[in-house]
C-alpha positions, 0 to 999 in steps of 0.5 A: 500500500502506498500513499497516505490518507491525508495525501488522498484528501489533499488530492481531492482538495486540489481537484476542487481548488484548481477548477477540476470539479467545476470543469467536470460538473459544467460538462454534465450540467450542459446536457439537458437531461430533463426526464420529465419532458418528451424528447429527452431520450437522446440527452439521457442516452448521451449522459450515460453512453457518452459523458459518464462512460468516457469518464469512468473508463478513464478510471479503469471501470468496465461500463455497460449501458443497458435499456430500461425494462420500460422502454419509454424511459431512460437507460441505465449505466453499470460501471464495475471495477473489480480489484480483488473478489475477496475484498468488499464491494461497494455500490455507488448510485446516482441519477443523471436526469433532472427536472424541467429547466424552467428557464424563463423563471430563473433570475436574470443572469442565470441559466439552468444549463450553464454554471454561474458562480456567485459567492459560495453558490454554484448555480445550474440545474442538477448541481445539487440534484444529483449531478454534483453529488455523484460527481463528488463521489466519483472524484473521491474514488479517483483521488484514492486511486491516484494516491494509493494506486488502487481503491483497496476494494471493489466498486460498482457504480449505477447511474439511472436516468429516471429518478425524477419520474419516480424511477420507473423500471429501476426495480425490475432492472435491479432484479434482472441484473442482481449478480452484476449489482451484488455488493456488501453495501450501498454508499451514495449521496442525494438529498440535503444535509440537516445543517449545512455546516455539519456532515449528515448521514442517513440510512434510509428514506421516508416513503411517498405516495401521491393521491387525488381526492375528487368530487363531481356533483353535476355537469357544469356550473350554475348561477350562484344567485339562482341556485345558491342555497339549493345546490351543494358546493363541492369546494366546500364539501372538499374543504370539510373532508380535508379538515377531517384528515388533520387538525388545524395545526396539521396533526394527522387524524387518520389512525392508520397513518400515525406511526408506532415506530418512533422508538426510544433508539430512534429518538436517541439518534435524533436527540442532538440533531437540529435543522439549519437549512442556511440562508434563504430557507423559510423559517420553521413554524414551531407550532405546526405538526405533531405537538408532542414531537420535536421539529426533527422528530416530525420530519425524520420519525413521523408521517406528514400529509400535504395538500399540494394543490386544491382546485374548484371552479376557475381560480384564474377567472372566477365567475358567479357560479357554483362549481360542479366539481373539486379536486385536491392533489395530496401526498403522504410522506411516511416512515417505516411501519406504515403499510403503503398498500393501506394508505389509500384504503385507510383514507377511504375508510376514514372519509366514509366514517366521517360522512364523505364517502362520495369523495373518490380517492385515487392513487396518482402514480403507479410507483410507490417509493417505500420507506426504509431505515438503517439502524444507527448501530449497524456496522456500516453506519458506525464505520461511516460515522467514525470515518467522517468524524475523523475527517471533519473533526465533528460528529455527523448528524446521524439520521435513521432516514431522510425526510424526503424520498428516494428509491432506496427500497430497491437497494434494501429489499431487492439487493439486500444491502445496508444503505449509507447516504452522505448528502452533499447539498443543503435544504435551501438549494432550490432543487426542483425550482428555479435558481438551483445551486450547490454550495461550494464549501459543502461540495469541497467538504463532501470531497474530503469526507468521501475521499477519507471514507473510501480510503478507510474502507480500502485500509480496513476492509468490511466493517464489523 
């Protein structure tokens, strides 16, 4: 074994400081991989077959681009570097697709497809979600190779191009290519840090299910003067139905949606964590959500119901008519212990019990991202925490799961892996919105942390 841990980290720092990171990320951001839009297939193919394959082959990876089992969606890249079958294998994941550019909504002087740096912010679509994050991890792997001459473990990298459309085909793909993706653990990056100044590790994600509540009373609107007081208003009925789902501070009232898995060990893991999303983040409403819980417990240990949009009549051009229908677009983010297949049936039973059986409840997508969680005492979690603390000089925030959702159940349930996520973004990064950006200090720190983590894995071998 040659080189040193400090030497590998110094290489990663130089790569960032000398502009190597910006150069690579700019190439990737410039490819408009908007998987939510028609006509995106050439860009998605270019990202994995061109940009990522060329970059990873230079690092000694064998790359294979494979079609999605659902042919209308983008392809997958599997890149493998096998140094010694007796050494551990780590699977690293990233997604090359991004949401719509929303070009017309970006601030003057900014563009989704060209990185612009202002102070500590690196603006561009995908800088935070997820091109910047997997660029950091691949560069950290490269820094270890350059310093040591090898990784000291085996590495498999999976890049998908459909995460922003719910990862269609990912589960079937991983089932079909289980041997090629066989590993000891997943170490990947997505989502935000809990506090932009402190590293975060999370071991899973909340699940997510989108559904719509619909109520149609009749065909067409009717004059509110002639018919007011005679015809039931579906907007009012829908508002009252929604009010049975939570109370006035958002506390969930559907019994099956109230978790029983916020254990003492989970509370202990969250005890020293606090949310600090950084400059530009909204102020937390302390009097919102489950009253008996801390703000951190509400996000990482509990379920949250949201009304994403509510429409009745014609909001843009109201007229004096009783509307014929109402629709509410809703979502439940849920933790381990909530049965995803009973979310919609439980809501139907709840509405029926409260006299709103006429309201239809329909699942909005055919893909459910299930909830996953890794015990903070798992050897892989403890190994990652120890390594990151050594590099950062402070303990990371250890979360059993992220508040958001990722297709993590594919890795836990299908591939059978413990999953360790180390995010390199922060909550106020404007992902999924105009002016998305990556914080340069967090990106540079992420390079250091991941280089140290990969170095330690090559030196130590399998944890536990």
